[in-house]
N, C-alpha and C positions, 0 to 999 in steps of 0.2 A: 416298659420297653423304650429304648431310645429310638426315636423315629428315624433319625438320620442314618444310624448304623443299620437298622432294619431295612431301610430303602436301599442302601448300598448292597446289602446281602441279597435282596430280591433282584436287583439289577444284575448282579454277578451271576445269579442263576439263569436269568434270561440270556445273558451273553454266552454262558456256557452251552445253553441249548441251541444257540445259533451256529456253533462250530460244526456239528454233524449236518445241519441243514445246508450250510455253505459248502461243506465237503461233498454232499450228495449232488450238488449242482455241477461240480467240476469232475467228478469221477463216478464210475459205476460200482465201486467197491463198497461204498457206504449206502446201504439200503435200509432206511428207517421208515416205518409206517406211522400213522397218527397215534396208534396205541403205544409205540415205542416212545414217542415224545411225551405222551401223557404219563406213562409209567415213570420215566426219568424225571419229569417235572414234579410229579407228586413226591417222589423219593427225595429229590433235592430240596423242595419246599419244606417237607417235614423235617429234614435235617437242619435247615436254616432256622425253623421255628424252635426246634429243640435246643440248638446252640444259643439262640436269643434268650430262651427261658433260663438256660444255665447261666448266661452272663448277667442276667438281671436278678437271679435268686441268690447265687453264691458270691460272697465277697472275697473269700480266701482264694488266692491264686492257685494254690496246690489243688484244691477241689475243682476249680474251674478247668484246669488243664486235664485232670483225671477224667472228668465227665465228658469233656469235649473230645478227648481221644476215644472214649467209649462210643460216643455217637458216630465219630468218623469210622471206627472199625465196624460198627454195625451197618453203617451206610455201605462200606466197601463189601461186606459180606453179602448183603442183599443185592447189590449191583452185580457182583460176580455171579451170583446164582441166577439172576435174570439174564445175564449176558451169555454165559457159557454153560450153566448148569453143573456146577461143581459137585453138588450132593445129589 
């Protein structure tokens, strides 16, 4: 694992989690509980760890892009299911 890249990814997760927190302070339309922050944090941290493992294991650019798209699509599928319950 490249430490600098991993730290940047983790800091971006934290900054993305601050968006709904700040929005909830200014409007009543965003209502997140602690469980929502925990679920989204675990989901985003696991996606970051999976992407980091893909970047460190695969050298071929084609395989990297393919597997990162798969992780991103899986992340979106779970996120949509948790948010609105598609299935």
